[in-house]
C-alpha positions in Angstrom: -0.1 0.0 0.2 1.3 3.4 -0.9 1.2 6.3 1.9 1.2 10.2 1.4 4.5 11.0 -0.6 4.2 7.6 -2.6 6.2 5.5 -0.2 5.7 1.9 0.7 3.6 1.6 4.0 2.8 -1.4 5.9 -0.8 -1.8 7.6 -1.7 -4.1 10.4 -5.0 -5.3 11.0 -6.4 -4.8 14.4 -7.5 -8.4 15.9 -8.4 -9.4 19.5 -6.7 -12.5 20.6 -7.9 -14.9 23.2 -4.2 -14.9 25.2 -5.4 -17.1 28.2 -2.9 -20.0 28.5 -0.7 -18.5 25.6 3.0 -19.3 25.8 4.7 -15.9 25.8 8.4 -15.5 26.1 9.8 -12.1 26.9 13.5 -11.4 26.5 14.7 -8.5 28.7 13.7 -7.6 32.4 13.6 -3.9 32.1 10.6 -1.4 32.1 9.6 -1.8 28.6 9.4 -5.8 29.4 7.5 -5.1 32.8 4.7 -2.9 30.7 4.4 -5.7 28.4 4.0 -8.5 31.1 1.7 -6.5 33.4 -0.8 -6.0 30.3 -0.5 -9.7 29.0 -1.3 -11.2 32.8 -4.3 -9.1 32.7 -5.4 -11.3 29.7 -4.4 -14.7 31.3 -1.2 -15.2 29.4 1.5 -17.6 30.8 4.8 -15.4 30.5 8.3 -16.4 31.0 10.5 -13.3 31.4 14.4 -14.0 30.4 16.9 -11.8 31.3 20.3 -11.5 33.6 18.7 -8.9 35.7 15.0 -8.3 36.0 13.0 -5.3 37.5 11.7 -5.4 40.8 8.1 -5.0 39.5 8.3 -8.4 37.5 10.2 -10.1 40.6 6.7 -8.7 42.4 4.4 -10.0 40.1 6.3 -13.6 40.1 6.0 -13.9 43.7 2.5 -13.2 43.4 1.9 -15.8 40.9 4.0 -18.3 42.7 2.2 -18.1 45.9 -1.1 -17.8 43.9 -2.4 -14.9 46.1 -5.9 -13.5 44.9 -5.5 -10.2 43.0 -7.6 -8.5 45.6 -4.3 -8.8 48.0 -2.4 -6.7 45.7 -1.4 -3.1 46.9 1.5 -1.4 45.2 4.3 -2.5 42.8 7.2 0.0 42.1 5.0 3.0 42.8 2.3 2.0 40.4 -1.0 1.3 41.5 -2.1 -2.3 40.3 -6.0 -2.5 40.1 -7.1 -5.8 41.1 -9.2 -6.3 38.1 -6.6 -5.4 36.0 -3.9 -8.2 36.8 -3.7 -11.7 36.4 -7.0 -13.2 35.7 -5.3 -16.7 35.1 -1.8 -15.6 33.6 1.4 -16.8 35.4 4.9 -15.3 35.3 8.1 -17.4 35.6 11.3 -15.7 35.6 14.7 -16.9 34.4 18.0 -15.1 35.3 20.1 -15.7 32.3 20.8 -14.6 29.0 19.0 -15.8 25.7 20.2 -19.0 24.2 20.4 -19.3 20.4 18.0 -22.4 19.9 15.8 -22.2 22.8 12.6 -21.4 21.3 10.5 -24.3 20.8 6.8 -24.0 21.9 6.1 -20.2 22.2 2.8 -18.7 20.8 4.5 -15.1 20.9 7.9 -13.6 21.6 8.8 -10.1 22.8 12.5 -9.0 22.3 13.0 -6.1 24.6 16.8 -6.4 25.6 19.1 -3.5 25.7 21.4 -5.2 23.2 20.4 -5.1 19.4 22.5 -7.9 18.3 20.6 -10.3 20.9 17.4 -8.8 19.7 18.3 -9.5 16.0 19.2 -13.0 16.8 16.0 -13.4 18.8 14.1 -12.0 15.7 15.9 -14.3 13.1 15.3 -17.3 15.2 11.4 -16.4 15.5 11.3 -16.1 11.6 13.0 -19.3 10.9 10.6 -21.0 13.3 7.7 -19.1 12.3 6.9 -17.7 15.9 5.5 -14.1 16.1 7.7 -11.7 17.1 7.8 -8.0 18.5 11.1 -6.4 18.8 10.5 -3.4 20.7 13.6 -1.3 19.5 12.8 -2.0 15.9 9.3 -1.7 14.1 10.6 -3.1 11.0 11.2 -6.4 13.2 7.8 -6.7 14.5 5.2 -9.2 13.1 2.6 -7.3 15.5 2.5 -4.3 17.6 1.7 -4.0 21.3 -1.2 -1.5 21.5 -2.0 1.0 24.1 -5.0 -1.0 26.1 -7.8 0.8 27.8 -10.2 -1.5 29.6 -13.6 -0.7 31.1 -15.6 -3.7 32.4 -16.2 -6.1 29.2 -15.0 -3.1 26.9 -11.3 -3.4 25.7 -9.9 -0.9 23.6 -6.6 -1.3 21.6 -4.7 1.7 20.4 -1.6 1.6 17.7 0.3 3.9 15.6 2.1 1.5 13.4 5.0 1.6 15.7 5.6 5.4 15.1 4.6 7.5 17.8 4.3 5.8 21.3 3.9 9.2 23.1 0.6 9.9 21.0 -0.7 6.6 21.8 -0.5 7.0 25.6 -2.1 10.2 25.1 -5.1 8.9 23.2 -5.5 6.2 25.8 -5.5 8.7 28.6 -8.2 10.8 27.0 -10.2 7.8 26.3 -9.8 6.4 30.0 -11.1 10.0 31.1 -13.9 10.1 28.7 -15.0 6.6 30.2 -14.7 7.9 33.8 -16.8 10.7 32.9 -19.4 8.7 31.5 -20.1 6.9 34.7 
């Protein structure tokens, strides 16, 4: 498809998938990985985080998953208020404190490469392409089979917002405006 100015533009179809029980591998243990994992757990995904160092928020989420506490028992993680209805419905998280190992991907439904090493992200991307596993490389929109949307939830309503990987700040602003609008309607 040609965009403004006659250049080739990739378009992505918005789709809502049942993530309950899906096997998700996230490489990287920082802020981006934490945001992805927090969202995936809300939708019941089973997430394995692989990184030599893992953020406290992810460790806290894993501790809750391991103890199988009720979401109602949650208070705060790393200064962010976690709303019980927004966290794990059935999702589980496990942590693996190590580096990516080429050839390790076997049964993943989706993979997120969110390390701070472009060579590692590229190797993950290549392995996923070879094994036909959908992959999202957070640092390179050209290496994404799918984009991770901004998410707004209100009861049974779920809204996903994306900009084709171009303007994450605008997506966050639009999501905030939609949340505000939904709150005003109550």
